[in-house]
MARDOTI-170900 format. One line per 2 residues: number of its first residue (from 1); for each residue x, y, z of N, C-alpha, C. Coordinates in Angstrom, 1 decimal. Atoms other than C-alpha are relative to their C-alpha. Last residue first. Layout:
N
NUM	X Y Z X Y Z X Y Z  ...;
This chain:
279
279	0.1 -1.4 0.0 22.1 11.6 9.0 -0.6 0.4 -1.5  -1.1 -0.7 1.0 21.4 7.8 9.5 -0.6 1.5 -0.1;
277	-0.1 1.2 0.6 20.0 6.0 12.7 1.1 0.1 -1.8  -0.2 -0.4 1.1 20.7 9.0 15.1 0.0 -1.7 -0.7;
275	-1.3 0.5 1.3 19.2 7.7 18.1 -0.1 0.3 -1.4  0.4 -0.6 1.6 17.6 9.8 20.7 0.9 -0.6 -0.4;
273	-1.4 0.2 0.8 17.1 8.6 24.6 -0.5 0.2 -1.5  -0.5 -1.0 0.3 14.1 10.1 26.1 1.0 -0.1 -1.0;
271	1.1 -0.7 0.0 13.1 6.9 28.4 1.0 1.7 -0.8  0.2 -1.1 -1.5 16.3 5.0 28.6 -1.4 1.0 -0.7;
269	0.8 -1.3 0.7 16.8 1.8 25.9 0.0 1.0 1.3  1.2 -0.1 -0.4 19.3 -0.9 27.2 -0.6 1.4 -0.2;
267	0.6 -1.0 -1.6 22.4 -1.0 25.5 -1.4 -0.4 0.4  1.2 0.5 -1.6 24.3 -3.8 23.5 -0.3 1.3 0.7;
265	0.7 -0.9 1.0 27.3 -2.7 20.4 -1.6 -0.7 0.8  -0.2 -1.1 0.0 29.7 -4.7 22.4 -0.7 1.2 -0.6;
263	0.4 -0.4 1.5 28.4 -8.2 22.8 -0.2 2.0 0.3  0.2 1.1 1.1 29.6 -10.3 25.5 -0.6 0.5 -1.0;
261	-0.9 0.7 -0.1 31.0 -7.7 27.9 0.1 -1.2 -1.2  -0.4 -0.5 0.8 28.0 -5.5 27.1 1.5 -0.7 -0.2;
259	0.5 0.3 1.7 25.9 -7.9 28.6 0.8 0.7 -0.8  -0.6 1.8 0.4 27.6 -7.6 32.3 -0.3 -0.3 -1.5;
257	-1.6 0.3 0.1 27.6 -3.9 31.6 0.5 -1.3 0.1  -0.4 -0.7 1.1 23.6 -3.8 31.1 1.7 -0.5 -0.1;
255	0.5 0.9 1.1 23.0 -6.1 33.8 0.1 0.3 -1.0  -0.5 1.1 -0.6 24.4 -3.8 36.5 0.2 -0.9 -1.3;
253	-1.1 -0.4 0.4 22.6 -0.9 34.9 1.1 -1.1 0.2  -0.2 -0.3 1.6 19.6 -2.2 34.7 1.1 -0.2 -0.2;
251	0.2 1.4 0.2 19.6 -3.5 38.6 0.1 -0.3 -1.4  -1.6 0.7 -0.3 21.1 -0.1 39.6 0.1 -1.6 -0.8;
249	-0.8 -0.6 0.6 17.8 1.6 37.8 1.5 -1.1 0.3  -0.8 -1.6 -0.1 15.5 -0.7 39.5 1.2 0.1 -0.9;
247	-1.9 -0.2 0.1 13.9 -3.8 38.0 0.1 1.5 0.2  -0.4 0.5 -1.6 10.3 -4.9 39.5 1.5 0.5 -0.2;
245	0.4 -1.1 -0.8 8.8 -3.1 36.1 0.6 -0.3 1.6  0.8 0.5 -1.2 10.5 -5.3 34.1 0.0 0.9 0.6;
243	-0.3 0.1 -0.9 11.8 -3.1 30.9 -0.7 -0.9 1.4  0.7 0.6 -0.7 10.2 -3.0 28.0 0.3 -0.6 1.3;
241	1.1 -1.1 -0.4 13.2 -2.1 25.8 -0.6 -0.5 1.0  1.0 0.7 -1.0 16.4 -3.9 24.9 -0.8 1.2 0.5;
239	0.9 -0.6 -0.6 18.8 -2.6 21.7 -1.0 -1.1 1.1  1.2 1.1 -0.9 20.9 -4.7 19.9 -0.2 1.2 1.0;
237	0.3 -0.5 -1.2 23.4 -2.7 17.3 -1.6 -0.6 0.6  -0.9 -0.9 -0.6 24.6 -4.0 14.1 -0.4 0.8 1.5;
235	0.3 -1.4 -0.2 22.3 -6.8 13.3 0.9 0.7 0.8  -1.0 -0.9 0.7 24.4 -9.8 11.4 -0.9 1.2 0.3;
233	0.5 -0.5 0.4 21.3 -12.6 12.2 0.7 1.4 -0.8  0.3 0.9 0.8 23.7 -14.9 13.7 -0.5 1.0 -1.3;
231	-1.1 0.1 0.7 25.1 -12.1 15.9 -0.2 -0.5 -1.4  0.1 -1.2 0.6 21.3 -11.1 17.1 1.6 -0.3 -1.0;
229	0.8 -0.2 1.3 20.8 -15.0 17.6 0.2 1.5 -0.6  -0.3 1.0 1.1 23.8 -15.4 19.7 -0.6 0.1 -1.1;
227	-1.1 -0.5 0.6 23.0 -12.5 22.0 0.6 -0.7 -1.8  0.1 -1.3 0.7 19.4 -13.5 22.1 1.2 0.8 -0.4;
225	0.3 0.0 1.0 20.5 -17.0 23.3 -0.5 1.1 -0.9  -0.6 0.3 0.7 22.6 -15.9 25.7 -0.2 -0.5 -1.4;
223	-0.3 -0.8 0.8 20.4 -13.7 27.4 0.7 -0.8 -1.1  1.1 -1.0 0.8 18.1 -16.1 29.2 0.5 0.7 -0.9;
221	0.5 0.9 0.9 21.0 -18.6 30.5 -1.2 0.4 -1.0  -0.6 0.3 1.3 22.9 -15.8 31.4 -0.6 -1.2 -1.0;
219	-0.1 1.3 0.6 20.9 -15.5 34.9 0.3 0.3 -1.6  -1.7 0.4 0.2 22.3 -12.2 36.7 -0.3 -1.5 -0.8;
217	-0.7 -1.0 0.5 18.6 -10.7 36.5 1.7 -0.5 -0.7  -0.9 1.1 0.9 16.8 -13.6 37.9 0.7 0.7 -1.1;
215	-1.2 0.8 -0.8 15.7 -11.4 41.1 0.6 -1.3 -0.9  -0.9 -0.5 -1.3 14.6 -8.3 39.4 0.8 -1.2 0.6;
213	0.9 -0.2 -1.4 13.0 -10.0 36.4 1.0 0.3 1.0  -0.5 0.2 -1.2 14.6 -10.2 32.6 -0.9 0.4 1.3;
211	0.5 0.8 -0.7 13.5 -10.7 29.2 0.7 -0.2 1.4  -0.9 0.4 -1.1 14.0 -7.2 28.2 -0.6 -1.6 0.5;
209	1.0 -0.3 -1.2 11.6 -6.8 24.8 1.3 -0.6 1.0  0.7 1.3 -0.8 13.7 -6.3 21.7 -0.6 -0.1 1.6;
207	0.3 0.0 -1.4 14.9 -3.7 19.7 -0.9 -0.8 0.3  1.1 1.0 -0.2 17.3 -4.2 16.5 -0.9 0.6 1.4;
205	0.2 0.2 -1.3 19.3 -1.3 15.0 -1.4 -1.2 0.2  -0.7 -1.1 -1.3 21.3 -1.2 12.2 -0.3 -0.1 0.9;
203	0.7 -1.3 -0.6 19.1 -4.3 10.8 1.2 0.7 0.5  -0.8 -0.9 0.6 20.9 -7.3 8.7 0.0 1.4 0.1;
201	-1.2 0.5 0.1 18.3 -9.7 9.4 0.6 1.6 -0.9  -0.7 -0.9 -0.5 15.4 -8.1 11.3 1.3 -0.3 -0.8;
199	0.5 -1.3 -0.4 12.2 -9.4 9.7 1.3 1.2 0.3  0.1 -0.6 1.6 13.8 -12.5 8.1 -0.3 1.2 0.4;
197	-1.2 0.1 0.4 15.2 -13.6 11.8 -0.2 0.8 -1.8  -1.0 -1.1 -0.1 12.0 -12.4 13.3 1.6 0.4 -0.8;
195	0.9 -1.3 0.7 9.6 -14.6 11.3 1.1 1.5 0.7  -0.1 -0.1 1.5 11.9 -17.5 11.8 0.1 1.5 -0.5;
193	-1.7 -0.4 -0.1 12.3 -16.9 15.6 -0.1 0.2 -1.4  -0.5 -1.9 0.1 8.4 -16.5 15.6 1.5 -0.1 -0.1;
191	0.8 -1.1 1.1 7.7 -19.9 13.6 0.5 1.3 0.4  -0.6 -0.2 1.2 10.3 -21.7 15.8 -0.8 0.6 -0.8;
189	0.5 0.9 1.4 8.9 -20.9 18.8 0.5 0.1 -1.1  0.2 1.8 -0.5 11.3 -20.5 21.8 -0.8 -0.1 -0.9;
187	-0.8 0.6 0.7 12.3 -16.7 20.3 0.0 -1.6 0.1  0.1 1.3 -0.9 9.1 -14.9 21.4 0.8 -1.0 -1.3;
185	0.1 1.2 1.1 9.1 -11.4 20.3 0.1 -1.4 1.0  0.7 1.2 -0.5 7.1 -8.7 22.0 0.3 -1.3 -0.6;
183	-0.3 0.0 -1.4 9.6 -5.8 21.6 -1.1 -1.0 0.9  0.5 0.8 -0.3 9.9 -5.9 17.9 0.1 -0.7 1.5;
181	0.1 -0.2 -1.3 11.3 -2.9 16.7 -1.0 -0.9 0.2  0.8 0.7 0.5 13.4 -3.2 13.4 -0.1 0.0 1.7;
179	0.4 -0.2 -1.6 15.5 0.0 12.6 -1.1 -1.2 -0.1  1.1 0.8 -0.1 16.9 -0.1 9.0 0.0 0.0 1.5;
177	0.3 0.3 -1.4 19.1 2.4 7.0 -1.4 -0.6 0.7  -0.5 1.2 -0.8 19.9 2.2 3.7 -0.1 -0.5 1.0;
175	-1.3 -0.1 0.5 17.3 4.9 2.6 0.9 -1.3 0.1  -0.2 -1.6 0.3 14.7 4.8 5.2 0.9 0.1 -0.7;
173	-1.2 -0.6 0.9 13.7 1.4 6.3 -0.4 1.2 -0.8  0.0 -1.0 0.5 11.3 0.2 9.3 1.1 0.8 -0.8;
171	-1.0 -0.2 0.6 10.7 -3.5 10.1 -0.2 1.6 -1.0  -0.2 -0.4 1.2 8.1 -4.2 12.4 1.3 0.5 -0.1;
169	-1.4 -0.5 0.1 7.4 -6.7 14.9 -0.2 0.8 -1.2  -1.0 -0.4 1.4 3.8 -7.8 15.5 1.3 0.5 0.4;
167	-0.9 -1.1 0.2 2.3 -9.6 18.3 0.6 0.7 -1.0  0.4 -0.7 1.5 -0.9 -12.3 18.2 1.0 1.6 -0.2;
165	0.8 -1.2 -0.4 -0.1 -12.9 21.8 -0.2 1.2 -1.1  0.6 -0.3 -1.0 0.6 -16.4 21.1 -0.7 1.6 0.6;
163	1.4 0.4 0.1 1.9 -15.8 18.0 -1.3 -0.1 1.1  0.6 0.8 -0.9 5.0 -13.8 18.9 -1.8 -0.5 -0.3;
161	-0.9 0.4 -0.9 6.7 -12.3 16.2 -0.5 -0.8 1.1  0.5 0.3 -0.8 4.1 -11.9 13.1 1.0 -0.9 1.3;
159	-0.1 1.3 -0.3 5.8 -9.7 11.0 -0.9 -0.3 1.1  0.5 0.8 -1.3 5.3 -6.3 9.7 0.3 -1.4 0.0;
157	1.0 1.4 0.6 6.7 -4.2 6.8 0.0 -0.8 1.6  0.2 0.2 -1.1 7.3 -0.1 7.2 -0.7 -1.4 0.0;
155	0.6 1.5 0.4 9.0 1.2 4.1 -0.1 -0.2 1.5  -0.2 1.0 -1.4 10.1 5.0 4.3 -0.8 -1.2 -0.1;
153	-1.4 0.8 0.6 10.4 7.1 1.0 0.2 -0.8 1.3  -1.1 -0.6 0.6 6.9 8.5 1.4 1.0 -1.3 -0.2;
151	0.3 -1.3 0.0 5.1 6.0 3.3 1.1 0.9 0.0  -1.1 -1.0 0.4 5.4 2.5 1.7 -0.5 1.6 0.0;
149	0.4 -1.3 0.5 3.6 0.0 3.5 1.1 0.7 -0.3  -1.0 -0.6 0.5 4.1 -4.0 3.4 -0.4 1.7 -0.3;
147	0.6 -1.3 0.5 1.8 -6.2 5.5 1.7 1.1 -0.6  -0.3 0.6 1.0 3.2 -9.6 6.2 0.3 1.1 -0.3;
145	-1.3 0.1 0.2 1.4 -9.6 9.5 0.2 -0.4 -1.5  0.0 0.8 -0.2 -2.1 -7.7 8.9 1.6 -1.0 0.1;
143	-1.4 0.8 0.7 -3.1 -4.7 9.4 0.5 -1.1 0.2  -0.4 1.2 -0.1 -6.5 -2.6 9.3 1.4 -0.6 -0.5;
141	-0.4 0.8 1.5 -6.1 0.9 8.5 0.2 -1.7 0.8  -0.4 1.0 0.0 -8.0 3.4 10.7 0.2 -1.0 -1.0;
139	0.4 1.1 1.0 -8.4 7.0 10.1 0.5 -1.3 0.4  -0.4 1.1 -0.3 -8.4 9.6 12.9 -0.4 -1.3 -1.2;
137	0.5 1.0 1.2 -9.1 13.0 11.9 0.8 -1.4 0.1  -1.2 0.5 1.2 -8.3 14.9 14.9 -1.0 -0.8 -1.3;
135	0.3 -1.1 0.6 -11.4 16.1 17.5 0.9 0.1 -1.4  -1.0 -0.5 0.6 -11.8 13.4 19.6 0.3 0.8 -1.0;
133	-0.3 -1.0 -0.6 -14.9 13.0 21.3 1.3 0.4 -0.6  0.6 -0.9 0.6 -15.9 10.0 19.5 0.6 1.8 0.1;
131	-1.5 -0.2 1.2 -12.7 8.3 21.5 -0.7 1.0 -1.3  0.0 1.1 1.0 -15.4 8.4 24.6 1.1 0.4 -1.0;
129	0.2 -0.6 1.4 -14.4 10.5 27.4 -0.1 -1.2 -1.0  1.3 -0.7 -0.1 -15.1 9.6 31.1 -0.3 0.4 -1.3;
127	-0.4 -1.8 0.5 -12.9 7.0 30.9 -1.1 0.5 -0.1  -1.4 0.1 0.0 -13.1 3.0 32.5 0.3 1.6 0.1;
125	-0.2 -0.9 -1.2 -16.8 3.4 33.9 1.8 0.4 -0.3  -0.2 -0.2 -1.6 -17.2 4.4 31.1 -0.5 -1.7 0.4;
123	1.4 0.1 -0.7 -16.0 3.5 27.7 -0.2 -0.1 1.4  0.5 -1.5 -0.2 -12.6 4.8 26.5 -1.2 -0.2 0.3;
121	-1.0 -0.6 -1.4 -10.7 1.4 27.0 -0.8 1.4 0.1  0.5 0.9 -1.4 -13.6 -0.1 24.3 0.8 0.6 1.4;
119	1.1 -1.2 -0.1 -12.8 3.0 21.4 -0.3 -0.9 1.8  -0.2 -1.2 -0.5 -9.1 1.2 21.5 -1.3 0.9 0.3;
117	-1.1 0.3 -0.7 -9.9 -2.2 21.0 0.1 1.5 1.2  1.0 0.4 -0.9 -12.8 -1.5 18.6 1.0 -0.2 1.4;
115	0.7 -1.0 -0.2 -10.3 0.6 16.5 -1.1 -0.2 1.5  -0.8 -0.7 -1.1 -8.1 -2.5 16.5 -0.8 1.4 0.1;
113	-0.6 -1.3 0.5 -11.0 -4.3 15.1 1.3 0.6 0.8  0.5 -1.3 -0.3 -12.7 -7.4 17.4 1.2 1.2 -0.9;
111	0.4 -0.3 1.5 -12.1 -11.0 15.9 -0.3 1.6 0.4  1.2 0.4 0.1 -11.3 -12.4 19.5 -0.8 0.2 -1.4;
109	0.3 1.2 -0.1 -7.9 -12.9 19.3 -1.3 -0.3 -0.4  -0.3 0.4 -0.9 -7.5 -9.1 18.1 -0.5 -1.8 -0.2;
107	1.2 0.1 -0.4 -7.7 -7.6 14.8 0.6 -0.7 1.0  0.8 1.2 0.2 -4.4 -5.9 13.6 -1.1 -0.7 1.2;
105	0.4 1.1 -1.2 -3.4 -2.4 14.1 -0.5 -1.3 -0.7  -0.3 1.4 0.3 -2.5 0.8 12.4 -0.1 -1.1 1.1;
103	-0.7 0.8 -1.5 -3.4 4.2 13.3 -0.1 -1.4 -0.9  0.4 1.3 0.2 -3.5 7.2 11.0 0.2 -1.0 0.7;
101	-0.6 1.0 -0.6 -3.6 10.4 12.6 -0.2 -1.5 -0.6  1.1 0.8 1.0 -4.9 13.9 11.3 1.1 -1.4 0.4;
99	-1.1 1.2 0.5 -4.3 17.1 13.0 -0.9 -1.2 -0.3  -0.9 0.1 0.8 -6.8 19.7 12.2 1.1 -0.6 0.2;
97	0.2 0.1 1.5 -8.9 19.4 14.9 0.8 0.4 -0.7  -0.1 -1.3 0.6 -7.6 18.9 18.4 -0.1 0.2 -1.5;
95	1.0 -0.8 0.3 -8.4 15.8 20.3 -0.4 1.3 -0.6  0.9 0.3 0.6 -5.7 13.5 19.0 -1.4 0.7 0.4;
93	0.1 -0.4 1.4 -3.1 16.1 20.3 -1.0 -0.7 -1.2  0.7 -1.4 -0.1 -3.8 15.5 23.6 -0.3 0.3 -1.4;
91	-1.2 -0.4 1.0 -2.6 11.5 23.6 -0.8 1.6 -0.4  -1.0 -0.7 -0.6 -4.3 10.7 27.0 0.9 0.8 -0.9;
89	1.5 -1.2 -0.9 -7.1 8.2 26.1 0.8 1.3 0.4  0.5 -0.4 1.1 -3.7 6.5 24.0 -1.5 1.2 0.1;
87	0.0 -1.4 0.4 -1.7 6.1 26.5 -0.8 0.9 -1.0  0.5 -0.9 -1.3 -3.1 2.9 27.9 0.3 1.3 -0.2;
85	1.3 -0.6 0.3 -2.6 1.2 24.4 -0.5 1.0 1.0  -0.4 -1.1 1.3 0.7 -0.5 24.6 -0.9 0.7 -0.7;
83	-1.3 -0.8 0.1 0.6 -1.4 28.2 0.3 0.8 -1.2  0.2 -1.5 -0.3 -3.0 -2.6 27.8 1.1 0.9 0.3;
81	-0.3 0.3 -1.2 -2.0 -5.5 25.4 0.0 1.5 0.5  1.0 -0.6 -0.4 -3.4 -4.6 21.9 0.2 -0.4 1.7;
79	1.2 1.1 -0.8 -0.6 -5.8 20.0 -0.7 0.7 0.6  -0.4 1.6 0.3 2.3 -4.4 17.9 -1.4 -0.9 0.6;
77	0.1 0.7 -0.9 0.5 -1.1 17.2 0.6 -1.2 0.1  0.0 1.6 0.0 1.4 1.4 14.7 0.1 -0.8 1.4;
75	-0.3 0.8 -1.2 0.6 5.2 14.9 -0.2 -1.7 -0.4  0.6 1.3 0.4 1.3 7.2 11.5 0.3 -0.7 1.2;
73	-1.0 0.8 -0.3 1.5 11.0 12.0 -0.4 -1.1 -0.5  0.6 1.3 0.7 0.0 14.1 11.0 1.2 -0.7 0.1;
71	-1.1 0.9 0.0 0.5 17.2 13.5 -0.8 -0.7 -1.2  0.9 1.0 0.0 -0.8 20.9 12.9 0.7 -1.6 0.0;
69	1.6 0.3 1.0 0.7 21.4 15.2 0.0 1.0 -1.3  -0.3 0.2 1.6 4.3 21.6 16.2 -1.2 0.0 -0.8;
67	-0.8 -0.9 0.7 4.6 22.8 20.0 0.1 -0.2 -1.3  0.8 -0.7 0.2 1.6 20.1 20.9 0.6 1.6 -0.7;
65	0.1 0.2 1.0 3.8 17.5 19.8 -0.8 1.3 -0.2  -0.8 -0.3 0.5 5.6 17.8 23.2 -0.5 -0.1 -1.3;
63	0.0 -1.4 -0.7 2.2 17.1 25.2 1.6 0.7 -0.5  1.7 -1.2 0.4 1.5 14.3 22.7 0.5 1.4 0.6;
61	-0.2 -0.4 1.3 4.8 12.5 23.1 -1.0 1.3 -0.1  -1.3 -0.8 -0.1 4.7 12.6 27.1 0.1 0.5 -1.6;
59	0.4 -1.0 -1.0 0.9 10.9 26.9 1.4 1.1 -0.6  0.8 -0.8 0.9 2.5 8.6 24.2 -0.9 1.5 0.4;
57	-0.9 -1.1 0.4 4.9 7.4 26.9 -0.6 0.9 -1.4  0.2 -1.4 -0.6 1.8 6.0 28.5 1.1 1.0 -0.4;
55	0.2 -0.1 -1.6 1.7 3.3 26.3 -0.1 1.5 0.1  0.8 -1.7 -0.4 0.7 4.2 22.6 -0.2 -0.5 1.5;
53	0.5 0.2 -1.6 3.1 1.6 20.5 -0.5 1.5 0.8  0.2 1.4 0.2 4.9 2.4 17.4 -0.2 0.0 1.5;
51	0.4 0.4 -1.3 4.7 6.2 16.2 -0.1 -1.4 0.1  1.0 0.9 -0.1 5.7 7.4 12.6 0.4 -0.6 1.7;
49	0.0 0.6 -1.5 6.5 10.9 11.9 -0.6 -1.4 0.2  1.0 1.1 -0.8 7.3 11.4 8.3 0.1 -0.2 1.1;
47	1.0 -0.6 -0.3 9.3 14.5 7.0 -0.9 -0.6 0.5  0.3 -1.2 0.8 12.6 12.4 6.7 -1.1 0.8 0.9;
45	-0.4 0.7 1.3 12.1 9.2 8.5 -0.3 1.3 -0.9  0.2 -1.3 0.9 11.2 10.7 12.2 0.7 -0.8 -1.5;
43	-0.8 0.2 0.9 10.6 7.6 14.5 -0.3 0.9 -0.9  0.1 -0.9 1.0 8.7 7.9 18.0 1.3 0.0 -1.2;
41	-1.6 -0.1 1.0 9.0 4.9 20.0 -0.9 1.4 -1.1  0.7 -0.9 1.1 6.0 4.3 22.9 1.6 0.9 -0.8;
39	-0.7 -0.1 1.1 6.2 1.7 25.6 -0.5 1.3 -1.1  0.4 1.5 0.8 4.8 2.2 29.3 0.5 0.3 -1.5;
37	1.0 0.2 1.5 6.4 4.9 30.7 0.3 -1.3 -0.3  1.3 0.9 -0.5 8.8 4.6 34.2 -1.1 -0.2 -0.9;
35	1.1 -0.4 0.1 12.3 5.8 33.0 -1.1 -1.2 0.3  0.0 0.7 1.1 15.8 4.4 32.7 -1.4 0.6 -0.5;
33	-1.5 0.1 1.0 17.4 7.1 34.9 -0.4 -0.9 -1.0  0.1 -1.1 1.0 14.0 7.5 36.5 1.1 0.3 -0.5;
31	0.3 0.8 1.5 13.2 3.7 37.8 0.3 1.5 -0.5  -1.2 1.0 0.5 14.4 3.7 41.7 -0.3 -0.4 -1.2;
29	-1.5 -0.1 -0.2 13.4 7.5 42.5 0.2 -1.4 -0.6  -0.4 0.1 -1.3 9.6 6.7 41.2 1.5 0.4 0.0;
27	-0.8 -1.4 -0.5 7.4 6.3 38.2 0.7 0.3 1.5  -0.6 0.4 -1.2 6.7 2.5 37.3 0.7 1.4 0.2;
25	-0.6 -1.0 0.0 3.9 2.4 34.5 0.6 -0.1 1.4  0.5 -1.0 -0.8 2.7 -1.2 34.1 0.9 1.4 0.3;
23	1.4 0.3 -0.8 3.2 -4.0 31.9 -0.3 1.0 0.7  0.7 0.8 0.3 7.0 -2.9 30.4 -1.1 -0.1 0.9;
21	0.3 1.1 -1.4 8.7 -0.1 31.0 -1.0 -0.8 -0.5  -0.8 1.0 -0.2 10.6 1.8 28.0 0.0 -1.1 1.2;
19	0.2 1.3 -1.3 8.5 4.7 27.3 0.5 -1.2 -0.4  0.9 -0.4 -0.9 9.3 8.0 25.1 -0.6 -1.1 1.0;
17	0.5 0.9 -0.7 12.1 6.4 23.1 -0.8 1.0 1.1  0.2 -0.3 -1.7 13.2 8.5 20.7 -1.0 -0.7 0.2;
15	0.9 0.7 -0.7 14.4 7.5 16.5 0.1 0.4 1.7  -0.5 -0.3 -1.5 16.1 9.4 13.9 -0.9 -1.0 0.9;
13	0.6 1.3 -0.5 16.4 9.1 10.2 0.3 -0.4 1.6  -0.6 0.9 -1.2 17.4 12.4 8.9 -0.9 -1.1 0.4;
11	-0.2 1.7 0.3 16.3 13.6 5.4 0.6 -0.8 1.1  -1.5 0.8 -1.2 14.8 16.6 6.0 -0.2 -1.6 -0.7;
9	-1.1 -0.8 -0.1 12.7 18.6 3.4 0.8 -0.4 0.7  -0.6 -0.7 -1.2 10.2 16.0 2.0 0.9 1.0 0.0;
7	-2.1 0.4 0.3 8.0 16.5 -0.7 0.5 -0.1 1.3  -0.4 -1.5 0.2 4.1 16.3 1.0 1.4 -0.7 -0.6;
5	-0.3 -0.9 -1.0 2.6 12.4 1.3 0.8 0.9 -0.6  -0.7 -1.3 0.4 1.1 9.9 -0.5 0.2 0.8 0.8;
3	0.5 -1.0 -0.4 0.6 6.3 0.8 0.4 1.6 -0.1  -0.9 -1.1 0.1 1.3 3.4 -0.8 -0.9 1.2 0.6;
1	0.4 -1.1 0.4 0.2 -0.2 -0.1 0.6 1.4 -0.1;
């Protein structure tokens, strides 16, 4: 599918993390260095803004976008778990007429559309304002594993990387540079592993979910397969996000330092971090 966009004036390819915590927001003094907001990644590819997941980090991104209106962006959701959608009702630009958002997501296991899922969490008694009050133009695009979208000069390709969770990973290409966002991957199942292999092969950056709990963060047995896999598929930089809510900053810092002894181009994503994928 091709989506026509205005002629670009900017050629940079950057990514910014607005939320890197999994499951539930964890604000506080034990998590402020890595951040406590749930997943949200903003990618700027030339003049196009692509947003991946709508956790509570989306609220922070929305507040920043108020200085740049009118805003047009594409929102891609890996899946419908609450930590990936809970920031959407607080995404202020979606309430403002003149803004325009393309929303891409798959059907749920129950056969509900992604629009149904986003709408349902804004019904009472969960939330006092229904999605119909949002004044921006919201266009919902059904998404299936394997779809490939051209958005101006950027390409977004999806793959099913966790069949049980019905979760997608995304390969974002712009020029010769590639970032893969697959923060709910399951490498234990062969089909999931093969799908991620094809999606992420040769990527400049691969962003994966952090398979760690506070009480087992030194267990290298759960990390070694991921490190070997990333080297096998020739990934240049390996990042981990969706950190366990029970992991404090010192836990993550210690673990990151240990893993960097085995993989020099590895680090843990931090809220507010900006990556330059290509200039």
